[in-house]
Each structure stands twice: as structure tokens, then as C-alpha cells.
N, C-alpha and C positions, 0 to 999 in steps of 0.2 A: 195769752200764751197757751199752747197746746202741748200734749205729750205724744210722741211717737210710740208705736207698739214696742219699740226697743227700749223705751224708758228714757230716751235722751230728751232733755228739755230744749224746746225751741223758743228762741227769743225774738218775737215780733217778725216772723218770717214774711218777706214781701213777695216771694216768688210763687207763681202759680204752680210750678212743679213741686214745691214743698208741701202743698196742701194735702196731697194724698200720701206723702211720705214714702211712695214706692220708688221714686227715682230722684236723686239729688243732682243738681247741676254739676257739670265739669268745671274745672278752672284752668284757664290758660294764663299763666303768670309770666309776664315778659319783663325782664330786667335789662336796662340799658345803661352801660357804664359811662360816667362823666357827662351825661346829657343834661344841659341846662335847658330851660324852656324856649329853645329856638325852633319853634314849630308853628306852622300856619295857624293851627287852632289856638295858639297862645298870642296871636296877633303879630308874629314876626313876619315882616313884609319881604324878607329875603329868602327865608327857608322854603324849600320845595319838598313838602311832606304830605302828599295827597292821601296816602294810606292811613297814617296816624290821624290825619284830619277826618277821614271817613269814620274811623273808630270813634272819634270824639263826638261826631254827630249822632251816634246811637248810644252814647254813654254820658258820663258826667266828667267835665274838666274841672279839676281843682286848681284854681288860679294861684292860690297861696299855700302850697305844700312845702314842708321843710324837713330835711334830714336831721338826724340827731347828732351826727358828727361828720364833717365834710372830708371824709376819706373812706375808701371802699370797704375795708374789713369791718371797722366798728359800725359803720352805717348799716351794712347788710346784716350784721349779726344782731343789731338792735331791732331791725325790722323782722327778722326771722324768729327771734325769741319773744318779741312783743315787750321788750324791756330796754331801758335806757342804758347808755354806756357805763354810768356809775354803778349799775346793777349787774350788767354782764361782766364788768371789770375788764372790758376789752376797749383799749384806747389806741392800740397800735396795730400793725399788720402781722405780728408774729404770735399773738396769743390766741389760743383756742378758747371759745366761750365755755366749754365744759370743764375747764380748770376751775372756774368760779361757780358754775351752775351745772354740776354733773347730771342732775336729774331733770333739767329743763326739758320741756316738750316743745319742740319747734313747730312752726306753722305747718309745714308738710307732714311732720310726724303726727300732729293732731289729726289731720285729715286721714292719714294712713290708718290710725287707730279706729277711725269711724268708717272704715271700709273702702276708702279710696285707694286707687293704684297711683303711687306718687313717683314721678320721674324727674330727673334733673339733666338738662343738656346745655352745656356752655357754662358761663361764669355766673353762679348763684351766690355761693359764699365767696371768700377771697380767692384770688386767682392762682395761688401757689402755696406749696407747703402744707403743713398740717391744718391750718385754718380753712383750707378749701374743702376739707373732708368732714362729713358727719353722717356716718352709716345709718344711724337710727332714723334719719329724716326720710329715707327713700326706700321704695319697694324693690328696687334693683340698682345695680351699680351706676353711678352717674357717667355720662359721656362728655368728653371735652371740657371737664371742669378745670383741668390744667392744660395750658397751651404755651409752652416755653420754647418751641422750635422756631428758628428764624424763618423757615419757609412758610410758616403759618401766619407770620406777621408782615413779611416783605415778599415782593415778587420781581423787582427789577434786578438786573445783573449786578448793578453797582452795590445795592444794599445786601444782596445775598453773598457777596464776597467779603462783607465786613465781619466784625467780631462782636460777640456779646449780644444782649437783647436790645440794646439801644444803638441804632445806626442812624439813618436819616430820620428827621422829625416828621417827614411827610413823603409821600410818593403817589404819583398818578401812573398806573400801569395799565397797559392794554391787555387786560385779562378778564375772564368771566368772573361772575360773583363768587363762584365756588372755590376760587383760588385761595382766598384769605379765610382765616378761621371762622369768621362770622357766617360766611357762605356755607362752610362745612357744617356748622351748627344748625343752620336753617335746614339743610338737606336732611340731617339726622332727625330734626324735630318734625319735619313733614312725614318721614317714614314712621316715626313714633305715633303721630296722630292717627295714621291709617291702622296701625296695630292696636292702638287703644280703642278705636272705634269698635273693634271686634270683641272686646271684653264685655263681660256682663256686670261690670261695676263702674262707677264714675271714676274719672281720673283728675289728678292734679299734675299738670305738666308745666314745669318751670323751664323757661328758655332764657338763657343769659347771653346777650350780645356784648362784645367788648368795645366796639367803636361807639361813640367817637373818642374813646381813650387814645392818648398818644401811643404810637406814632400815627399821624393822620394819613393812613394808607387806605386808598379806595380805588376801585376800577376807574379808569379815566372817564368813562361815560358819566359818572356822577360829578366829577370836576367840571365837565363840559356843560353841565346844567347851569352853571353860574358864570357871570361876567365879573371877574375879579375887581374891575374898576368900580363896580356898583355895590360892592360889599363895603360898608362904611368902616372907617378906622375906629379904634377905641375912642370913646368920648373924651377920656383923659388918660394919659399914661403916667400921671403923678400919683404918689400916695396921698391918702386923705390928709388934709391939713389938721394938725393937732393929734393925729393918731400915734399911739405909743409904738415903739419899735417892735415890740413883741407881737403886735397885731398884724404887721405888714412884712414880716420876715418870710423870705422865699423858702419853700420846701425843697427847692433844687430838683424838681422833677423834670422840667423842660431842659435845664442846663446839662443834663446827662447825655443828650443826643449829639452826634458827631458834627452836625452843621450849626450848632448853637454855641455862641461864645460862653465861656465858663463864667464870665461876670454877668451874663444874662442881658446885656445891652444889645437890643435887636435893631437892625436897620429897618426903615419903613417898608422896604420891599419884602423882607422876611416876615414882618408882622402881617402884611397883606397875604402872603403865601400861606401862613399858618391859619389865619382866619378863613381863607378859602378852603383849606384842607378840612377844617372842622365842619364846615357846612357840607362839603362833599361826603364826609363820613356820615353825617346825619341823614342825608338823602339815601345813601347806601343802606343804612339800617332801616329806613322807612320802606324801601323796596322789599327787604327781607320780611319785615313785619307784614307787609301786604300779602306776601306769599302764604304766610301762616294763616292770616284771616281768610284768604280765599280757600285754603284747604279745609278749614273748619266749616265754611259754608258748603264747599263741594261735597263733603262727606255727610252732610245733613245734620251737623251738630250746632249750627249757629244759634238756634233757639234753645239750646240746652247747655250753653257754655258761658260762664262768667269770664270776661277778659279784663285783666288788670295789668296796665302798662305803667312802669315807673322808672325813674332815674335814681341812682343811688346817692348822688349829690350833684351840685352844679359845677361850674367851671369858669375860670377867668381867662379871657383872651386878650390880655393886655390892659384891661380896665383897672383903674386904681393902681397902676404900675405893677400888677400881679398877673401871674400865669398859673394855670392848673387850679388846684383846690387847696385844702389844708389851711383854712382860715375861717373866721366867723362872719364874713360879710355876706350880703344878700346873694351875690352872684355865685357863691360857693355853697350856700345852705339851701337855696330855693331849688326845687326840683319839679319836673313835670309828673303829673299823676292823673291817669284816666282810668275810670272804672266803668265797665259796661255790663249791666245785669239784665238778662232777659226778663221782660215784664216790668222794668222800673217805670215809675209814673211819669218822669219828665226826661226822656232821652234827649240828648243834645243840650242839656243844661250846663251852665257854668256857675261855679260858686266861688266867692271871695272869702269864704270862711277860712280861718287859720287852722290848718291841719298838719299832721306830722306822719312820717313814715311808720312810726311805732303804732299808729292807728290801724295799719292794714291787717294785722293778725286778727283782732276782734271783728273787723269789718267783713273779711272774707268768711270767717266762721259763721257769722250771723246771716249773711245773705245766702249761704248754702244750707242753712237750717241746722247747723251744728251748735252744740253747747259752747259757750265762750268760757274758756278756762279761767280760774281765779288766778290772781297775781299778775295779770298783764298790766302794763303801764300806758296803754293807749286807750282810745275811745272809738267805738264803732261809728263809722261814717254813714251807716245806712240811712239815718234820718235826712242827711243832705242829698241823698239820691231822690228822695221824695219831695224835698223842699229845699232847693239850693240856696234860697235867700234867708233861711232862718238864722237866728242868733246862735253863735257857737263859741269856741274857746276865746279866752281873754288874751292868750299869748301862745306862741310856739317856742319851744325850748331846744337849743342846740349848745354844743360845747366844742372846744378844741384845746388840746394841751400843747405846751412848749417846754423845751429845756431852757435853762437860763442862758446857755451858750450852745452854739451849733444849730444846724438846720433841722435835724430830726430828733424827735423825742423817743423815749422808751416808756412803756406802760403809761402811767398817768402824767409823766413829765414832772417838772419842777413847779410849773405854774399853769393853772387851768383857766382858760377863758370861757366863762359861762355867758350865754347870750339869750335874749328873748326878742322875738319879733312881735310887736303889737300892731294894731290896725294902722298906725301912722308913724311908728318909731322903731328903731333898733337900739337896744341897750346891751352893753357888755361890761362885765367885771372880770378882771384878771386877778385871780386869787392864788397866793402862795399855797402850794398843796399841803405843806406841813402845818403852817400856822393859821391858814385861812384868811390871812391879812389881804385886803384888797390893795394891789400894787398899782392898778391903773383902771380908769373907767372910760368908756366911749358911749356917746349918745348921738344918734343920727336922726334927723327929721326928714322923713320920706315925703312929706307934703311939699317942702321947699327944696329938698336935696335928695331926689330918688337915687342918685348915683353914689350916695354915702361918701361925699368928698369933703365934709367938714364935721369934725368932732365938736359938738356943742356942749359936752358934759360940764365944762367949766364956765359956761356963759350964764350970767346972772338971770337973764330972762327965761332960761330953761330950768331954773331951780325946782319949780313945782313939778314939771314933767320928769325931771331926774328923780325926785323923791318918790313919785308914783311908780316909776319903773324899778327903783330899788326895792320897793315893797313887794311888787309882783314877783321879782326874781327871788327874793328872800322867802316868800310864801311857798314857792315851788309849784311844780306842774299840777299837783292835785287841786290847788286852789284856783286854777285857771280853766278848769273843765266847764263844759256848757251846762 
């Protein structure tokens, strides 16, 4: 370890630009809403994502990255504060993290304090109301952090004549990329990059894209990339055998759209349309990401810029009889995560280490040569950039609350589902919030059941596996660190 002339402690800096301490790298921080790992670089044979795949070839792909709660507000606040939901006290979409942590220093706030110019364009915190705002995080006012106008979400005459935020669940419109909010965000980010290039200080630019979040609206050219008949149907549309009701209850996100039955029962044709729309939106965002990366290269900053691309949680597209997120299963908790650092030892590497979004705060601080603040609840992933195959965490921890009745919870809910993902299993305990009593358990064997379709928690031949996972969960995340 070395000390800069400013007195800031550097922890194992791996970047050549850090050595002289004269210029720290920039950070391009790309958030993508509701993106599960349907990307070519993750082995998806349907997805057309050449730009993100190109980023993966010069960075590190984290094959098993997990969010801390599979819904946007709590997940993003956990990442941005480096603390888990039970510490931020944010488990819903309406609570601001500074209610529980008024003095917390967020990820961009930390960079700002170390001389970075920090900007936010698009959805970085939650997408509406007070939780979308945090003035201390940024050097100037965010742009497009709230986008609640119909013309930013829809483009066809039919949908523009509707009412409310939820109209059609998808649309393919013959419009340019800049018609929808994500195209608008991209244009603003490109302009910001050119402006930031002229400054005499490093920058932290956070760019938040809203697709593939519902509604699945994208310019028609991205729909036309796919043959709907070749997009496979869900492997199963039934709930997992033996799963408790609280685990598979719908959050009623999809059901709010005008072309979706209130009971959520979808015809095969509608399922195919929605899955097609999701892939179209992914390719739309991939094109916008490509424009950002080309701009960084074009203005001569590729070798001076850390790029971090992440999804805030996963998404169900009919698998396990579920749509959207808001549960503890693999498809909702697993996220794409790609980090590209100039000078990293093994560009293009992939790691199967269990990692968490809460790890990003210490990771970005360390690779940029900043002190890692005390009190963070994640672990820097920098060693995995050097050695993707090294031993790492014992488990990744996530959680999701429920009310005892109804589809939506408030604050911590009545019952909290705590889950761990280990190398070969997923274990869940549903605990009554007041008493701590375990009301239900789930255990899924990913070696024989990667789709998590059979809860084996009560099966006698899994008793030893169950005991081991109970112990890991009870010991907590600190005991699972590498």
C-alpha cells in the first residue's frame, strides 16, 4: 500500500494511472432496469447484444452476481450506499434511505468528496417521488431521473390516447431511438461526456436506462431483429412443487396493463409477444450502450475510464408461473454485472464466484485508488479482476418481504423471506418479522433442478444440505466472506 501526497490511503491499486496519483480514472456507471442475464456474453443464444458483448471482451463478466432485494428501489439503494436492506431500512419503493441513514455517504458522494465531478442522467435511484432524489450524491442536478409522461413511454397513437402510466404492455413503433426516454437519456449522456472531457478533473457519470422494464416498448427495428417463433416459451409455467404460497404470490406488476387479464392468465400468443418485446428492449438498450462506449473511445477516454454495467435485479418472463420480479428466486435475484478496468490483468475473463451488488461500492473505490470507507457491507471484487477463478464467497444473500395478505408490502412487511445462493443450492427462510419464527422453508438443488421447480426442504435425503444452509444463513453475510 502507498500514500498519495493528499494523504489518502490507496488499497492495492491495480491501475497504471494510479501509480503516479496525478490522474485517477473516470467512471462510466451504466444501470439497466429489470435486466436479467439475457445477453450473448452470458451464453444466451437468442439475445442480439453485440455492444455489451464487446464490453465483456475487454472486462470481466460476473456469471453469478446477485441483488440484495429484487425490486428497484431497495436494490439500488443497497448498491449506492454499500449497505444491505436491513441496514438501509429500505424494503419498499416509498422510503428514502436518509430516513434511517441521514449521514450515509453514497458511492457517487464519496467520489465527489475525492475531487470527481459526479453526474446522474436517467434512472439511478428509484424512478419517482422522494426516493429518486439525493442532492448530496451529485455535483449538479440530475437529468431525467423522473420520467412519468406518457409520451416518454409510448409512441403509438393507440397508447398515447390512453390514460395513466400503464397502457399497453408492449409496443413496436416506427420511430427513431430518441423517441423514448432511454434514447433521450442516451443523447443527454453523450453531450455530458463531451462536456466532462473538457474538465480538469475525473468524472463519475451514472447513466440509467429504464428498459427492459415494462412496458416493453422499443422501436420496431429492434423487434425485427428477432423471429418470434424462434424465441422459446417458458420452460414451465407452473409454480415450483412444494413452494409456500408466500413465495410465489404475484406482485401484480404486469396485471396493471390494459391488455393483460386482471387474473394474470395469459394466452400463449400473449406470452410469446411479451417475451419477444423483452428481447427487443434488451437489443434497444444494447444499441444505446454501444453509442456511449463509442463516444468514450471517440473522445480519447477509453484508456482512462472504468466501465461498470449492471442490472438492478432479474426478471421472470413466465417461468415458474411468475412475471416481473419481487420474489426470492434465481431469475429475479441474479443480475448481469460487467466491469472493465483499464490495465486489468485478464480482460475478457469470466468468473463464477458468488458476488453481490453491495460489493460495487468498495470495488469501484478501490480500482480508482480511493480509500474504501468503513462500514460498508460488501467486499471489493478487485481480486477477481486479476484472478477470476480464485475462491470467493460462501454464499450470496438476498431478501424479499411480504404482507400476510395482499400483493404489496409496506416497509419490512409482515414476513421476511431471507435467501442464500450457494454454489449448488438456494435456501430460503420465511420469518415472521415480529417473532422471528420461521414460517416456511425452501431448498432448491441447482445441480438437478436449475429451474428451481421442486422445493426439497422437507425431503429426508436433503437433511444434511438443509442443516448446512440453515447454519450459513444464521451465521450471516460476514461469515461467508472470502
